[in-house]
C-alpha positions in Angstrom: 92.8 6.6 147.6 94.8 4.5 150.0 92.0 1.9 150.3 91.8 1.6 146.5 95.6 1.2 146.3 95.5 -1.5 149.0 92.9 -3.5 147.1 94.8 -3.0 143.8 98.3 -3.8 145.0 97.9 -5.3 148.4 99.6 -4.0 151.6 102.1 -5.1 154.2 105.3 -4.2 152.2 108.2 -2.8 154.2 108.3 0.4 152.2 104.8 0.3 150.9 104.0 0.6 147.2 107.1 1.2 145.1 107.6 4.7 143.6 107.4 3.2 140.1 104.1 1.4 140.8 102.7 4.5 142.3 103.6 6.5 139.1 102.0 3.8 137.0 98.9 4.1 139.1 98.7 7.8 138.6 99.0 7.3 134.9 95.8 5.3 134.8 93.9 6.9 137.7 91.0 9.3 137.3 92.6 12.3 139.0 93.6 13.9 135.7 93.7 12.7 132.1 96.9 11.5 130.4 98.6 13.8 128.1 99.9 13.4 124.5 102.8 15.5 123.2 101.8 18.5 121.0 104.6 18.7 118.5 105.4 22.0 116.9 108.2 21.5 114.3 111.3 23.4 115.3 113.0 25.4 112.6 116.5 24.1 112.8 118.8 22.4 110.3 119.1 18.7 110.5 122.7 17.5 110.9 123.0 13.7 111.1 126.5 12.5 110.5 127.4 9.0 111.5 129.7 9.2 114.5 132.0 6.1 114.6 133.2 4.6 117.9 130.2 5.6 120.1 130.0 3.0 122.9 127.5 4.8 125.2 124.5 7.2 124.6 123.6 9.3 127.6 120.2 10.9 127.5 118.8 14.0 129.0 115.3 13.4 130.3 113.1 16.5 130.5 112.5 18.0 127.1 114.3 15.1 125.4 112.9 11.7 126.3 110.0 13.3 128.1 107.9 16.0 126.5 107.4 18.9 129.0 108.1 22.6 129.2 110.6 22.5 132.1 114.1 21.2 132.4 113.6 19.3 135.7 114.8 22.3 137.8 113.6 22.2 141.4 113.6 25.9 141.7 110.4 26.2 139.7 108.5 25.2 142.8 109.8 28.3 144.5 108.5 30.6 141.8 105.5 32.7 142.6 103.2 31.5 139.9 99.5 30.6 139.9 100.3 27.1 138.5 102.6 26.2 141.4 100.0 27.5 143.9 97.3 25.4 142.3 99.6 22.3 142.4 100.0 22.7 146.1 96.2 23.2 146.5 95.5 20.0 144.6 98.2 18.1 146.6 96.8 19.1 149.9 93.3 18.1 148.8 94.3 14.8 147.4 96.2 13.6 150.5 93.7 15.3 152.9 96.4 17.2 154.7 94.3 20.2 155.8 92.9 18.9 159.1 96.5 18.7 160.5 97.3 22.3 159.6 97.4 25.3 161.9 94.7 27.9 161.5 95.7 30.5 158.9 94.2 33.2 156.8 95.9 31.5 153.8 94.3 28.7 151.9 95.6 25.2 152.8 97.7 25.0 149.7 99.2 28.5 150.1 99.9 27.7 153.8 101.8 24.5 152.9 103.5 26.2 150.0 104.8 29.0 152.3 106.3 26.3 154.6 107.8 24.5 151.6 109.5 27.7 150.4 110.8 28.4 153.9 112.4 24.9 154.2 113.7 24.9 150.7 115.1 28.5 151.1 117.1 27.3 154.2 118.6 24.5 152.2 119.6 26.8 149.4 121.3 29.3 151.8 123.2 26.4 153.5 124.5 25.1 150.2 125.5 28.6 149.1 127.4 29.1 152.3 129.3 25.9 151.4 130.3 27.4 148.1 127.8 25.6 145.8 127.1 28.1 143.0 124.1 26.1 141.6 122.7 24.3 144.6 120.1 21.6 144.0 117.2 20.9 146.3 116.1 17.3 147.1 112.4 17.7 146.9 111.8 14.4 148.6 113.6 15.6 151.7 111.7 18.9 151.8 108.4 17.0 151.6 109.6 14.6 154.3 110.1 17.5 156.7 106.7 18.9 155.8 105.0 15.5 156.5 106.8 15.2 159.8 105.4 18.6 160.8 101.9 17.5 159.7 102.1 14.3 161.7 102.7 16.4 164.8 99.3 18.0 164.0 97.6 14.6 163.7 98.1 13.9 160.0 97.9 10.1 159.2 98.0 8.0 156.1 98.1 4.3 155.2 101.8 3.5 155.6 101.2 -0.1 154.7 100.4 1.1 151.2 102.3 4.4 150.8 105.3 3.5 152.9 107.1 5.2 155.8 107.4 9.0 155.8 110.6 9.1 153.6 109.0 6.8 151.0 105.6 8.5 151.2 107.3 11.9 150.8 108.7 10.8 147.4 105.3 9.9 146.2 103.8 13.2 147.4 106.7 15.0 145.6 105.9 13.0 142.4 102.2 13.8 142.6 102.8 17.6 143.1 105.2 17.6 140.1 102.7 15.7 137.9 100.0 18.1 139.0 102.1 21.0 137.9 102.8 19.5 134.5 102.1 16.0 133.3 104.9 14.3 131.3 104.7 12.1 128.2 107.2 10.2 126.1 108.4 11.8 122.8 107.2 9.9 119.8 109.8 7.3 118.7 111.7 7.4 122.0 110.8 3.8 123.0 111.8 2.5 119.6 115.1 4.4 119.6 116.0 3.1 123.1 115.2 -0.4 122.0 117.3 -0.2 118.8 120.3 1.2 120.6 120.1 -1.6 123.2 119.9 -4.2 120.4 123.0 -2.8 118.9 124.9 -3.3 122.1 125.3 0.4 122.9 125.2 1.3 126.6 122.6 3.8 127.6 122.3 6.1 130.6 120.6 9.2 131.9 122.0 12.6 133.0 119.8 15.5 133.9 118.6 17.9 136.5 116.2 15.6 138.2 114.7 14.3 141.4 114.3 10.9 143.0 111.0 10.4 141.1 112.4 11.3 137.6 113.0 7.6 136.9 109.5 6.8 137.9 108.1 9.4 135.6 110.1 7.9 132.7 108.9 4.4 133.6 105.2 5.4 133.5 105.7 7.2 130.2 107.5 4.2 128.7 104.7 1.9 129.9 102.1 4.1 128.3 104.0 3.9 125.0 104.0 0.1 125.2 107.5 -0.2 126.6 109.0 -2.1 129.5 108.0 -1.1 133.0 111.6 -0.9 134.2 114.5 1.5 133.6 116.9 -1.5 133.7 115.3 -2.7 130.4 117.0 0.2 128.6 119.5 1.9 130.9 122.6 0.8 132.8 121.8 1.8 136.5 125.4 2.8 137.0 125.2 5.3 134.1 122.3 7.2 135.5 123.1 10.5 137.2 120.6 13.1 138.6 121.3 16.5 140.1 119.6 15.7 143.4 122.2 12.9 143.9 125.2 15.3 143.5 123.5 18.2 145.3 124.1 20.7 142.5 122.3 21.5 139.2 123.8 22.3 135.8 125.7 24.3 134.6 127.8 23.1 137.5 129.9 20.2 136.0 129.5 17.8 138.9 126.7 15.8 137.2 128.9 15.0 134.2 132.1 14.5 136.2 130.5 11.8 138.3 129.1 10.1 135.2 132.3 10.3 133.1 134.2 8.7 136.0 131.9 5.7 136.0 132.3 5.5 132.2 136.1 5.6 132.4 135.9 2.8 135.0 134.2 0.8 132.3 136.9 1.6 129.8 134.9 4.2 127.9 136.5 7.6 127.2 134.5 10.8 126.7 135.0 10.9 122.9 133.2 7.5 122.8 130.1 9.0 124.6 127.2 10.7 122.9 125.2 13.1 125.0 121.6 13.7 123.7 119.7 16.7 125.0 117.4 19.6 124.1 119.5 22.4 125.7 122.3 24.0 123.8 124.0 25.2 126.9 123.5 22.4 129.3 123.4 19.3 127.0 125.9 20.5 124.4 128.3 23.2 125.5 128.9 21.7 129.0 129.6 18.0 128.1 131.4 19.0 124.8 133.9 21.0 127.0 134.6 17.7 128.8 135.3 15.9 125.6 132.0 14.2 124.8 130.2 14.0 121.5 126.8 15.8 121.5 123.5 15.7 119.7 121.0 18.6 120.1 117.4 17.2 120.0 115.0 19.7 118.6 111.9 17.4 118.8 109.6 20.4 119.2 109.8 24.1 119.0 108.3 24.2 122.5 111.0 22.2 124.1 114.3 22.9 122.4 116.5 25.5 124.3 118.9 27.4 122.1 119.7 30.1 124.6 121.7 32.2 122.2 122.2 34.9 124.9 124.5 32.5 126.7 128.1 32.8 125.8 128.8 29.1 126.1 125.6 28.2 124.1 126.5 30.8 121.4 129.8 29.1 120.9 128.5 25.5 121.1 128.5 23.4 118.0 126.8 20.0 118.4 128.1 17.1 116.4 124.5 16.4 115.3 121.2 18.2 115.3 118.2 16.0 115.1 114.4 16.4 115.1 113.3 12.7 115.1 114.3 10.1 117.7 115.3 7.5 115.2 118.1 9.9 114.0 119.9 9.2 117.3 120.2 5.6 116.2 121.6 6.6 112.8 124.1 8.9 114.4 125.3 6.7 117.2 125.4 3.4 115.2 127.8 4.9 112.6 
């Protein structure tokens, strides 16, 4: 793989191939076929009022812009499921990590998965001790520690293409995530992002996500004919991911950090529209902080109503939409 990447992109860069370029390579490589969203219409009422005064639209990523069955939560890699085990097996095979591993009765993937769980568990415990009720794991850091362990056993890779260990670790984390579940852009998302930008409405991102979340969004946009850069649609100062604030939702730190940056730009919460697929996390939480909200029910497989949650049960979004273009109608009122 590294030889092919060197021929395709060249080598000799300080940090190797960028994470975005690597994501684009995965999208067109032969390791697995690209995916297309399978939309199953959600049975929810459409509520599309025009909301005057919206100056910024902040998007959730997983389940909203990107079609997938998860919410970006890192804890799914700690769950004992066959799918996660298979993702680790494929990752070990793809990067040829097994020769550097200690002998074990476990398969190479299961062996590395056990080490991953051990390291991640230590991080969770440390964060809990510090009082973090919903600690977030930086998957890039966990993979970095694993790669350092493997290097002590003789593991080597082409750093000229894949970058030094911290940069390489991010690419491995992305690969493992994409092996667990490929992501694709919801129909109409590119057009909605473009229309909002043309109308002068600022756009940002807020979600439970990792260092590679932006790269996943870039490759999905590129596949849909969009620009190969987040900056073409989103203000980089208005992008907030859980791995950056070290806690996941429903902890409010993610939105607090974002709303502070918006206030620094002269934008108050009532002038911000949060768009997401989760009634509790994307509606109840930001609404309690004064934001306007739109619940995106783009597919019955991805919308999260969570009626058993007290906060979600009381939540009332300002809009309920099933098509991406409806975001433009609501925000441009």
